[in-house]
Backbone bond lengths (Angstrom), bond angles and torsions (degrees), N, CA, C in turn:
res aa  C-N    CA-C-N  psi(-1)  N-CA   C-N-CA  omega(-1)  CA-C   N-CA-C  phi
1 X - - - 1.432 - - 1.577 113.57 -
2 X 1.346 115.41 -47.83 1.341 118.97 -178.28 1.547 113.05 -70.34
3 X 1.421 110.58 -35.19 1.561 115.63 175.18 1.518 110.28 -62.06
4 X 1.293 119.77 -38.52 1.519 125.11 173.44 1.431 111.78 -55.19
5 X 1.407 116.42 -51.35 1.487 120.97 -178.84 1.548 109.62 -65.17
6 X 1.343 117.33 -40.71 1.530 117.98 177.05 1.425 111.53 -57.95
7 X 1.308 119.48 -44.77 1.481 126.83 -177.28 1.510 109.37 -65.91
8 X 1.288 112.46 -44.65 1.463 120.03 179.88 1.654 110.78 -57.57
9 X 1.364 110.12 -49.82 1.442 117.39 -178.25 1.574 112.58 -60.64
10 X 1.389 112.83 -46.30 1.428 116.00 -178.43 1.606 110.06 -66.04
11 X 1.288 110.79 -46.29 1.585 111.40 176.58 1.548 114.41 -58.56
12 X 1.332 115.97 -32.04 1.538 118.32 -179.55 1.563 105.23 -71.91
13 X 1.284 119.44 -42.60 1.388 123.37 -174.98 1.659 107.10 -63.05
14 X 1.334 112.67 -49.51 1.375 119.59 -177.01 1.587 112.26 -62.49
15 X 1.300 116.52 -39.37 1.500 124.91 178.74 1.555 104.15 -60.17
16 X 1.334 112.47 -48.80 1.461 113.59 -174.95 1.576 112.13 -64.11
17 X 1.332 114.06 -40.59 1.548 119.08 177.56 1.555 107.44 -57.51
18 X 1.347 119.04 -46.58 1.384 122.60 -174.90 1.595 110.96 -65.08
19 X 1.378 111.53 -37.59 1.552 110.77 176.19 1.490 114.23 -77.81
20 X 1.272 118.35 -35.93 1.479 119.45 -175.07 1.588 108.90 -81.31
21 X 1.193 115.57 -38.33 1.583 120.04 -175.51 1.402 112.06 -137.04
22 X 1.467 121.18 70.33 1.362 124.30 -176.01 1.470 116.52 -64.61
23 X 1.309 115.57 -25.51 1.568 114.12 173.96 1.489 116.03 -97.51
24 X 1.333 120.59 17.12 1.481 122.27 -178.40 1.519 104.38 -64.03
25 X 1.423 109.60 147.61 1.466 117.21 173.82 1.548 104.53 -120.25
26 X 1.334 120.70 -20.87 1.464 122.18 174.71 1.587 111.67 -129.53
27 X 1.249 114.13 139.61 1.447 122.19 174.70 1.552 112.07 -128.26
28 X 1.363 112.83 128.35 1.391 122.97 -174.81 1.533 107.13 -106.93
29 X 1.421 116.71 120.56 1.315 120.39 -173.91 1.560 112.54 -104.53
30 X 1.256 116.05 145.02 1.589 118.16 -176.79 1.430 105.86 -138.59
31 X 1.391 117.19 171.81 1.415 125.55 175.79 1.462 111.92 92.54
32 X 1.341 115.21 -173.24 1.481 121.45 -175.91 1.478 112.68 -64.12
33 X 1.389 118.62 -31.43 1.359 124.01 -177.76 1.698 118.84 -55.13
34 X 1.282 106.64 -27.61 1.531 121.51 176.13 1.475 105.37 -53.67
35 X 1.363 121.92 -37.77 1.498 128.80 -173.29 1.495 109.38 -79.30
36 X 1.406 120.10 -15.48 1.361 121.37 -173.87 1.602 109.79 -94.72
37 X 1.346 113.64 98.55 1.431 119.12 -166.44 1.593 114.36 -63.89
38 X 1.411 108.37 -32.22 1.512 117.34 178.19 1.616 107.91 -62.60
39 X 1.333 112.75 -46.84 1.540 118.95 178.32 1.385 109.68 -60.92
40 X 1.376 118.78 -53.93 1.551 119.31 -179.79 1.486 115.25 -59.73
41 X 1.442 116.62 -30.91 1.431 117.36 176.93 1.494 113.41 -66.99
42 X 1.360 112.09 -42.63 1.531 120.03 178.16 1.435 108.73 -63.09
43 X 1.323 121.30 -50.17 1.365 124.59 177.66 1.517 113.58 -54.00
44 X 1.361 115.30 -43.05 1.469 119.66 -178.13 1.680 106.97 -62.55
45 X 1.351 115.24 -44.44 1.385 119.83 -178.54 1.562 110.36 -59.59
46 X 1.401 118.13 -44.75 1.410 119.59 -178.79 1.522 110.64 -67.86
47 X 1.341 119.34 -46.42 1.432 122.73 -171.79 1.516 107.48 -67.91
48 X 1.349 122.37 -42.05 1.454 127.64 -177.78 1.524 106.67 -57.69
49 X 1.280 123.07 -28.03 1.554 122.29 178.66 1.557 108.99 -62.82
50 X 1.315 114.92 -28.22 1.484 119.67 -175.59 1.567 110.48 -106.72
51 X 1.345 115.67 11.24 1.506 122.52 -176.38 1.424 112.37 59.78
52 X 1.293 116.75 38.27 1.433 119.93 174.67 1.564 108.34 -104.74
53 X 1.358 114.35 126.47 1.409 117.06 178.37 1.486 111.65 -87.89
54 X 1.312 117.95 134.60 1.397 125.61 -178.22 1.525 112.53 -102.91
55 X 1.303 115.40 130.77 1.551 122.88 -176.71 1.471 110.56 -136.40
56 X 1.303 112.51 157.50 1.544 119.73 168.68 1.504 105.01 -80.28
57 X 1.245 120.10 157.68 1.474 122.67 171.08 1.581 109.60 -68.76
58 X 1.278 111.37 -15.66 1.574 114.01 179.56 1.508 108.16 -63.82
59 X 1.325 120.79 -18.75 1.515 126.95 176.61 1.642 105.91 -66.48
60 X 1.287 115.93 -26.99 1.444 123.78 -178.31 1.557 110.14 -98.86
61 X 1.275 113.94 12.73 1.553 117.82 178.91 1.438 113.24 66.70
62 X 1.426 114.00 26.70 1.537 116.08 175.07 1.492 105.77 -128.59
63 X 1.338 115.71 118.58 1.464 119.81 -176.03 1.530 109.48 -61.18
64 X 1.319 121.37 132.09 1.397 124.03 -179.21 1.549 114.54 -51.37
65 X 1.355 118.79 -27.91 1.455 117.75 177.95 1.511 111.57 -84.80
66 X 1.197 123.95 -2.18 1.478 129.22 178.32 1.541 114.33 -100.53
67 X 1.228 120.44 -10.77 1.509 122.35 -172.29 1.639 108.45 -64.33
68 X 1.255 118.02 -39.02 1.459 112.27 179.14 1.571 114.56 -66.21
69 X 1.327 114.19 -45.81 1.454 124.27 176.65 1.499 107.09 -55.56
70 X 1.339 120.40 -48.22 1.555 122.75 -177.97 1.531 103.39 -63.42
71 X 1.232 122.10 -41.84 1.494 117.98 -174.06 1.506 112.52 -69.58
72 X 1.431 120.03 -32.58 1.435 119.11 175.23 1.476 109.74 -74.30
73 X 1.334 120.50 -30.22 1.432 123.68 175.94 1.529 114.38 -65.02
74 X 1.341 111.47 -37.17 1.526 119.98 178.34 1.503 104.57 -72.26
75 X 1.321 124.76 -47.69 1.437 124.66 179.38 1.530 110.15 -58.15
76 X 1.328 120.18 -41.58 1.444 120.38 175.83 1.404 116.94 -61.82
77 X 1.371 112.92 -41.14 1.500 119.13 177.64 1.514 109.52 -65.19
78 X 1.366 120.12 -39.09 1.413 120.15 177.26 1.513 114.28 -62.06
79 X 1.434 113.76 -42.44 1.488 120.66 178.03 1.562 110.03 -61.78
80 X 1.317 115.77 -48.18 1.445 117.99 -176.73 1.519 111.07 -59.85
81 X 1.275 116.06 -44.51 1.445 122.13 -179.70 1.578 118.61 -89.23
82 X 1.315 107.09 12.84 1.569 116.33 175.12 1.614 108.70 53.44
83 X 1.321 118.44 45.32 1.441 122.44 171.91 1.482 110.36 -103.66
84 X 1.323 117.84 131.66 1.448 118.16 176.59 1.545 108.03 -63.83
85 X 1.402 114.32 139.65 1.447 117.75 -178.30 1.517 113.68 -125.35
86 X 1.326 117.01 32.51 1.464 122.36 173.13 1.407 108.77 -127.18
87 X 1.311 117.66 77.61 1.537 116.62 175.66 1.424 114.61 -67.13
88 X 1.308 110.42 136.59 1.496 121.01 -170.63 1.524 105.63 -56.82
89 X 1.396 124.35 -48.05 1.390 121.96 178.79 1.500 120.79 -52.92
90 X 1.396 113.56 -26.18 1.429 117.17 -178.81 1.518 111.34 -98.83
91 X 1.374 120.74 -30.30 1.365 123.80 -171.93 1.456 114.34 -110.94
92 X 1.367 120.35 -23.50 1.355 121.57 -175.11 1.532 116.17 81.09
93 X 1.304 111.56 3.48 1.514 120.77 179.37 1.595 110.30 -54.86
94 X 1.259 109.96 148.73 1.410 118.46 -179.80 1.549 115.40 -78.88
95 X 1.279 113.60 -29.53 1.513 122.75 -179.40 1.581 109.14 -145.27
96 X 1.364 115.95 154.88 1.462 116.31 173.03 1.445 108.08 -68.01
97 X 1.362 116.15 147.36 1.529 125.82 174.56 1.436 111.83 -146.37
98 X 1.274 113.97 146.17 1.442 121.85 173.88 1.493 106.47 -89.27
99 X 1.341 112.81 111.71 1.490 120.36 179.79 1.441 114.47 -86.39
100 X 1.354 112.85 146.56 1.407 117.42 168.97 1.537 110.10 113.44
101 X 1.282 120.96 -179.28 1.421 123.73 179.04 1.657 107.28 -156.14
102 X 1.269 113.82 157.62 1.498 116.69 175.27 1.523 107.06 -119.79
103 X 1.297 111.94 137.84 1.367 119.33 -179.35 1.665 109.75 -126.99
104 X 1.232 116.32 119.32 1.453 119.63 -172.31 1.541 109.91 -114.57
105 X 1.334 116.26 139.50 1.351 118.55 178.49 1.480 116.57 -91.80
């Protein structure tokens, strides 16, 4: 049962990669899944079939557990500095927007 769930998870991730980034040659993985060796091995097998190298974000000097916090910090800095944070090439957005809101008590 768990092997089926593992395969389903890996295949779902791989399918999403192929749809969102069909020309990718490197994928950087973050989050708790990086510590699941069976998941990483399965993803490695799937991505290698398309000549996609699989890496942990630690290769970029960013701890896989810190990526979400870093992303929210970047979004907050963009909002404070009034910088659009929805690049078209990443989001498909029609126009640049300053994302987020500030609420003060």
